[in-house]
C-alpha positions in Angstrom: 142.8 73.3 48.2 144.9 75.3 49.1 148.8 74.6 48.6 147.8 73.6 45.3 145.4 76.0 44.5 145.5 78.7 46.6 141.8 78.8 48.3 141.6 82.1 49.8 138.2 83.6 51.8 135.6 84.8 49.7 136.5 83.1 46.7 134.3 80.5 44.4 134.6 77.0 44.5 133.0 74.2 42.5 133.3 70.9 43.9 132.2 67.8 42.4 130.8 64.7 44.5 130.8 67.1 47.2 129.0 64.3 49.2 131.9 61.7 49.2 134.6 61.0 51.2 136.8 63.5 49.9 134.3 65.8 49.0 133.0 65.8 51.9 136.4 67.0 53.9 137.0 69.3 50.9 133.5 71.8 51.6 134.4 71.6 55.1 137.9 73.1 55.0 136.7 75.5 52.3 134.1 76.9 54.5 136.6 77.1 56.9 138.5 78.7 54.7 135.6 81.7 54.2 134.9 80.2 50.6 131.4 80.2 48.7 131.4 76.6 47.8 129.0 74.7 45.0 128.8 71.3 45.0 127.4 68.4 43.0 125.5 65.6 44.1 122.8 63.3 43.1 119.1 64.6 44.4 119.2 62.0 47.6 122.3 63.8 48.5 121.2 67.3 47.9 120.0 67.9 51.6 123.4 66.5 53.2 125.9 69.5 51.0 123.3 71.9 52.9 123.9 70.0 55.9 128.3 70.6 55.1 127.7 74.3 54.4 127.4 73.9 50.5 126.0 77.3 49.3 124.9 76.5 46.0 124.1 72.2 45.7 123.5 70.8 42.2 122.1 67.6 41.2 123.7 66.3 38.8 120.9 64.2 37.6 119.0 67.2 36.8 121.0 69.7 35.4 124.3 70.3 34.2 126.4 71.9 36.2 128.0 74.1 33.6 124.6 75.0 32.3 124.3 77.4 36.5 127.8 77.5 37.1 130.6 80.8 36.0 133.8 82.6 37.0 134.9 79.9 39.4 138.0 80.8 41.2 138.7 76.9 41.6 137.6 73.1 40.2 138.0 69.9 42.3 137.8 67.3 40.3 137.3 63.9 42.1 135.6 62.3 38.8 137.8 62.8 36.1 137.1 62.2 32.3 133.7 64.3 30.7 133.3 66.3 34.4 136.9 67.1 34.4 136.5 68.4 30.8 133.6 70.1 31.1 134.8 71.8 34.5 137.0 74.4 32.3 133.9 76.5 31.0 133.0 77.0 34.4 136.3 78.6 35.2 137.2 82.2 35.9 140.3 83.6 33.9 143.3 82.6 36.0 141.3 79.9 37.8 142.3 76.8 38.8 141.6 73.1 37.7 143.2 71.1 40.6 142.0 67.2 39.9 143.0 63.8 42.2 141.9 61.6 39.6 143.8 62.4 36.6 146.4 65.8 35.7 144.2 67.8 33.6 145.5 68.8 30.6 148.0 72.3 30.4 147.2 72.7 26.9 143.4 73.0 27.8 144.4 75.0 30.5 145.9 77.7 28.5 142.9 77.4 26.0 140.8 78.6 28.6 143.2 81.2 30.0 143.3 78.7 33.7 145.2 76.8 35.2 145.8 73.1 35.5 146.7 71.3 39.0 146.8 67.9 40.2 147.1 66.0 43.6 148.3 62.7 44.8 147.8 62.2 47.9 151.5 63.4 50.1 151.6 63.1 53.8 152.8 66.1 55.7 152.5 65.9 59.3 152.4 69.9 59.9 149.2 69.8 57.8 147.7 66.7 59.5 148.2 68.5 62.3 146.4 71.5 61.5 142.7 69.3 60.6 143.6 67.2 63.5 142.9 70.4 65.9 140.1 71.4 62.9 138.1 68.1 63.5 139.0 67.8 67.2 137.1 71.3 68.3 134.1 70.3 65.4 134.8 72.6 62.9 135.4 69.7 60.4 133.5 66.2 60.9 134.5 63.1 59.7 131.2 61.5 58.0 130.8 58.1 58.1 128.5 56.1 55.8 129.3 52.3 56.4 131.4 50.9 58.7 132.1 46.9 57.5 134.5 44.2 59.3 137.6 43.6 57.3 136.7 40.6 56.0 134.8 42.5 53.6 137.2 44.7 52.5 136.0 43.8 49.2 132.5 44.4 49.9 134.2 48.1 50.6 136.2 48.5 47.6 133.3 47.9 45.4 131.1 49.8 47.1 133.3 52.8 46.6 133.8 52.0 43.3 130.2 52.7 42.7 130.3 56.2 43.1 127.3 56.9 45.2 129.0 56.9 48.9 128.5 59.2 51.0 131.4 60.9 53.0 133.6 57.6 53.8 133.6 53.7 54.5 135.7 51.8 57.1 136.8 49.0 57.6 136.8 48.2 61.2 139.8 45.7 62.8 139.6 43.9 65.4 142.5 42.8 67.5 142.4 39.9 69.0 143.9 39.2 72.1 146.6 36.2 72.8 144.8 33.4 74.1 146.7 31.2 76.8 147.1 27.6 75.0 146.2 24.3 77.1 
């Protein structure tokens, strides 16, 4: 949001899958920065989007986002494919489409007078410390939908792949104490 997109206070941002694991953090960070946030999610997550701080929730099952969204500064693509392609239409000139799924086309960006960005996780100690402060202060909250034992990692992955989780799926790791042998 900040390194690649350069998100600033007062800008308009569209976050796809805003109720998901990445989207829910992106909403909170964008609101912390002072952005106007538009977010897409299913009907069951519309209230959750409002709780997160989304200014304009969109039920993607009823409304195509490109029919109601215009002139955004930043689009965060957490879905890819057709959603990414349709997102070019909602950017204002000079805006940026940032994807965490696949690199957006530089040709499409040029055709729409926009910029393209791609983010692959690159841990940064200073940024993680800042996020930790936001979490500690309660300004950013981790939304956990499901906690599963490590033995159910496959199920956790399957749930994640449905694309319909709210917040994070957490695997619980239990440390077994060494027992004295008899």
